[in-house]
C-alpha positions in Angstrom: -17.7 -14.8 7.3 -17.2 -11.0 7.3 -14.1 -9.4 7.9 -13.4 -6.0 8.5 -10.0 -4.4 8.6 -8.7 -0.9 9.1 -5.8 0.5 7.4 -4.2 3.7 8.2 -2.4 5.1 5.2 0.3 7.6 6.4 3.9 8.5 5.8 5.8 6.9 3.2 2.8 4.8 2.2 0.7 7.9 1.7 3.6 9.3 -0.4 3.6 6.0 -2.4 -0.2 6.3 -3.1 0.1 9.8 -4.3 2.9 9.0 -6.3 3.2 7.7 -10.1 5.3 4.8 -8.9 5.8 2.0 -11.4 3.4 -0.4 -9.1 0.6 1.4 -10.6 -0.9 1.6 -14.2 0.8 4.0 -16.5 -2.0 6.5 -16.7 -2.2 7.2 -12.9 -2.3 10.9 -12.2 0.1 12.3 -9.6 -1.5 13.2 -6.3 -4.7 11.2 -6.9 -5.6 7.6 -6.6 -8.1 5.2 -7.6 -9.8 2.0 -5.7 -7.3 -0.2 -7.3 -4.3 2.1 -6.1 -5.3 1.9 -2.6 -5.6 -1.9 -2.7 -1.9 -2.1 -4.0 -0.8 0.0 -1.2 -2.5 -1.9 1.3 -1.0 -5.2 -0.1 2.6 -3.5 0.2 1.8 -2.6 3.4 0.9 -6.1 4.4 3.9 -7.5 2.6 6.4 -5.0 4.4 4.8 -5.9 7.6 5.1 -9.7 7.0 8.7 -9.3 5.9 9.6 -7.1 9.1 8.0 -9.8 11.5 10.0 -12.5 9.5 13.2 -10.7 10.1 12.8 -10.2 13.6 12.5 -14.2 13.9 15.8 -14.8 12.3 
């Protein structure tokens, strides 16, 4: 099975991706990103979306 997903990284998530936040490795340069950084931000987006939908149910 192949799953194709599209993620648009914008606003605060773009700012996070370009930052040197603690969620990234120590040597991550400011205003640059690597593939692993991209996946960390996508995971954060998914987590935030799941938390938001859980909060709506309560």
